[in-house]
N, C-alpha and C positions, 0 to 999 in steps of 0.2 A: 897689653891693652893698646901701646903704641903702633903696633905693628896690623892691628885690628883696624886703627882709627886711620890708617895709610890705605890698607885694603880698600875699607868703606868710601873713602875720597876718591881714591882711584877708579871706584865701580862709579860712583853718580857723577861726577864732574872731572877730570881729566885735569892733573894739576896743572899743565904751561894752560890750557885754558880759564883756571879758576885764577890765576895769578896774572894774567893778561886783563882779565874782566874786572878784577881788584883795581888795577892802575886805571880803567877805562873810567870805573867809578870815579877815583878821585881826582881826574883832570874833569868830568863832570863837575867839581866842590858838591859832590852828595850830601846832604847835610843831615839826613837822618837814614838809619836803618829801620827799614819797613817790617816789621814782624809778618815772618811765613805762617805764620798759624793761626792769626786774625780770622781769615777765612773758615779754616776748620771750627776754630772757638763757634762761629758762629752758626756753623753748620750741625756741632754735636747742642749748641741752646737750643736748638730747631727740632730737635731728631724725634720727639713726640711728634712733632705734628708731620714732618717727613713719614712716618711708618705708618702714620693713622690711616686707617681704613675711609677716607672722604664719602661717606652713598651720600646720592646725591635724589632727591626724589625725581619719578619721571616727568617728564617735559613736555606735553604731547604739542605745543605749538612751535617745538624746536623738532622734533620727528616730523611735523607736518611741512615746513619748511625744509628740512632736508630731503621728503619726498618731493616737493616740488622744484628741486633743483634736481634730481634724479641721483643721490649723494645719499650709499649706502650708511649706514648708521650702523656702526659697529656697537655702541654700547657709551654709555653716560660718562664712561673713562678707563685706563688703563688703572690699577690700584695697583701699592707698590707694598709688599710685607718685607719682614727680615725672614731670608732663608736660613741664614746661620748665624750665628756669635763663637766671637773668639776671643775672651778675657784674658789678661796678665798683669798683676799689680806686684812687683818685683822692687828692692833696692834699686836694681842696676833697669832693668828691663820692665816695660811698660807695654800692653796692647790692648787698643779698645778697637773690635772692628764689629759691625754689623753689615753683615753682607747682603743686598735687598736684593730682592726676584719682582719682576712684572710679570702683570697677572691679568692678561684679559677679560672686559665681562662685556657679555655680548647683548643686545635686545631680541626681543623675540622675532622679529623681523627679518633681521640678519638672515643672508645667505649662508649656505653653507660653506659655498668655497669662501665669499669673505671672511667667516668665524675662523677658517681653516688657515686662512693670508696671517692673522692675526695673532692666532696662535704659533706658526710658525715663526714668524716678526719676536715675538716675546721669546719664544726659546732661544733664538738666535743671541739675542742681546743677554740673557740670563747665563746662556752657556760663557758669551765673552768675560761678562761680570766676576763668575766662579772662576775664571780662567787667570785673570787678573790679580783676582783676590787672595787663589789660592797659592800663586808664585809669591806673594811679599809674604803671604804668612810659613811659610815654608823655609822662605828665606830667613826670615826673623827668627825661625826655630832652630835653623842650623847655627845659627851667629849665636844663640844662648848657648848650646852645649860647647860650641869651640872657643869659644872666649867666655868662660863663666866672669871674668875682672873686667869685661865691657860693660859697653852704655848703647841703650837703644829703645827706641820706642817706635811703633805702627800704630794707625788711625785708618780706618776705614768706614767712612760714611757716604750717606747720601742726599740729595735736595731735587725735590720736583721741581724745575722752573718754572715748565708750563702746562696747561691741564684745562684746556677748552674746549669749544665744540669743533675744533680744527686741527690743533695739536698735541703732543703730548711728548714733554721734553723731560729727560734725567739725568741729573750729574751725578758721576760716579767721583769720591773724592779717596785718593790715596797719600796719605801723608807716612814719608819714611823719615827719622831721625836718629842722628850717632853725630852728637856736638853739634852739627848743623842738621838744617834739616831739608829734604825735598818733597815739595807737591807737586804731584798730578794729577789732571782730571781726564774722565771718559765723559762723554755727554753721548746718549740717545734723543732719538728723536723718531716718533710714531704719527705718521700721518693718517690720521681716523677716517676719512673718507675712503682709503684703500686698506689702512693694515697693514702698510709697510713702512719699513723703514726708511727715512725720507735722506737724500744726496742732495748735494750743493749742486747737481746737476737738473735739479728739478725746480730751482728758483732762477738759476741764471744760464742753463743752456750746455751744449756743448764745450763751447769757451769758457769756462764756468773759472778754469785756473787762473788764468790769464786776466779775466773778469774781477776777481777777489783778488787776487795777486796786486793790481793796480790800485785799486781802492786800499788796501791795506797799506802801502808803501806812502799814499798821498795822504794818511790820517796819521801815521807815523811822525812826517815830515810836519805836521801841521799843528801835531802835540807837543814837539819837542821846540818848534817855532813859537808855542802859547808858554812854557814850562821848564825852563830849562834845568831842572833837575830830573827831566825826565830821558833817558836815552833808551835809545832804539838800534840796531845792529842795520843802518842805512844810512849809503853814501860816506860808509868812514873809512877813510882813507887809509888809514894806519895797519889796517887790520881788513883790506877788501875782504878776504873768504868769506868774513863773519859776516857782511851783507846780506841783508833777506833778498831772495830773489823771485821765490815762487814760494805757492802754499803747498801740501803733498797733496796728491791725487786724493787720496784719504783723508783730507782733513778735518780735522775735530769741531764743532760747530752746534750751538743748539737753535732754537727758535724762542726768542723770549716773548711774555705776555702780549707785546704790543705785534707780534707778528712777524717781528723782523728775523733775520738770520745774524745771529754773532757766531764771529769766529775767533776760535780759542787756542791760546799758545800755550804750553807750558814753562815751567821755568829753565832759563837760558837758553831757550830754542830762538828766540829773536830778540834778546835785550839781555843788560846784566841780571846776577843773582836777587838784589835786592830789589828790581822791580816784581819778583814774583810770577804768577800766571798772568798775560797777560789778553785782552779782550778786544776785537775791533766789531762795531755795531754799521752793519752793513747798510746802504740805502735803498729805499725800496728797489 
């Protein structure tokens, strides 16, 4: 069991980084341990709402408005259904997995080309979701078989972040625990006007990496100035290689209900583990 724990910790968070992060937390005089699963619990508590098919009545005024703007209407929404479930409830191992699937629905007036684009986008998203969840499940199964006396749990859930006339955003939540836990998020945003998956360049142009990175840095500094319990890897002289420099080319994000872009980082990416997954709402 001890060997298994060490192997797991080594995979999730390198030991040297983990120790340095704990020292940084102590220096920041962090006074509380945030429960990493709070957000997961909220997701599970709202699972029924997440996977319910939200039927909307036809809205003729919306269709007319879209026609006036020459925006193709792909349908009232993309719905989310449960593609697969995987459950384990044992003394040492637990799994609560609900794999979502995005299903497009179309208005009668939508062109064949636009409908095909929406279908292709949904298929690409569903492929990515299944790949991520299959890897997590297979790793969990392998651990159970190899370490009968070990401990572990996984949770996969999802939440529709936005579903309005313009945007559809889905949050895939992946949690893996073994003594300590590690939570990840994957977000998928679809532009309903085109049926395509949205990219940051759609909002900020070709220089999106520089523009978004500078805004994230500014918000990090502002938040730390206002609350000394918050720590981000920025202007960190003791371990400069940790400092946040730039978002990734394929940076994770979603569009919130206010139509604003939200940049998302998983645990340990830009802050100590106790900070959990962190987000930054971009300015219009």
